[in-house]
Steps between C-alpha positions, in 0.01 A plus 500: 500500500332701776542379855170370644424453867224332699423664830234495767441858597298674772238750392548851639173640376212399271248780447226601269580813296214501246200314367596128536866613490760418765861583581721250680851555636769271634873519559774304325856626460579231243194544275527880517865491398428283194162640380484705181198700375265281295589174678247301705461261794312170523306512825344227712302560821742283693620150563218422738226521232444348158200720419551634243744232383693701243706812550381832350720749314517857622707786361747664736322826558767696680791486744518728800764551766740280302352167611118530514328359195141575417239317297193674355214271419130494427252243632396305193453146634547267790878528518509880524204504736689268736812714457301809608407325825860470618607719786821653635752230599330234293741320261498441127738302278653689209720391211686758298593738361381338175489604138666766293445864609491832322802640312566831669517800267810721497505812720447741211216308335142615526299233686128433477318249728148381410293301751149369470338402829711255695772544242629767736638222722837437326524850358528654845821305570626605155415867577697471828805376309468749214467783745851423626669523157283728279614855448152612387153457634323169434161515331229251596151431363273309741160368403216348699135410433363722780616721784428217754794304351751787501804435725854629568454850358676678788773237525581535128506877525746471786734334250502830306299351212303704249179306542185504285191302597206367302178324605267344247189641673651844551462485880858614555764650275458504124207312349618219269753219488868526568602441139320823410770682693771312309340592171498867593853480637644347181335773291647767721841354612608250238830680442600428860521124420392368840569149629165348585430257784150350533303261711126437506219312322606319184290717268667809644843348456418402143404857414800650675734259323350565159520877546861475621598279204329733252693794650828308506530529878660261750224343707508246780185320615443295812260212434292292737481128456305207647804333652505206737865400493705814417739264312347497153389140552124533534486727187203684648658838431603455133480797263555500125838627392536743211712367212713268712544171312721356771250570780135532382376564856634680802412416859413796717658340808836419333539742204310787665300633663660802329534488122605751237182581313620372162564150641126421535256410221227746599267381225411191695489663846 
């Protein structure tokens, strides 16, 4: 069982980097030493407030300087709006690292990362880790709705990633959706048998998983879930298992958030 800590940490920075998108950093030697790509933290604004009452899950976005953890988040409701108002030296309460992370591909294996929108959050940490062990360049497909939402292009290129970008409205990069790039890639590079890692909207993940299964490729997906407890008790993050009589449902907080694509029943997603 993974070691889990609860800490009150001091914010080092909390800045806007895109449309409704923020990047927060704080230091913790203990959390940084335990964290693995794909894991997440449950965050509360601090012990002095009960608004919002429940903690919120956030992927560990990256680790810098060995002990600085970063969270990438988008303002989507009251909790994230209040989070964006925090300043340097304000405190937050974090529990983690939680969940099961990504299985790291072997150094000689071709690796393909696919991110839709804020799905880039956990894949950046994964790219950091892969970059340390991979003997060949990592390929990444990144998709957004419009150029106003595009983030982290230069930071990803600094990781020596072969990056391709799509926007649905054609305002930047290639016009289309990110799975169009996967379709073209599989037609062109199927013999390379890449290991696929994906995070993004559920319809994107469903298509990626189905394409990977049809091509007999290993594929790992990071799912989001409406979790309140992170313990599998509230059952708010249940997803239907594929052909598992002993366990008809998985819980994103406990069994995930990363799953091998064939574990999920995509027909009901």
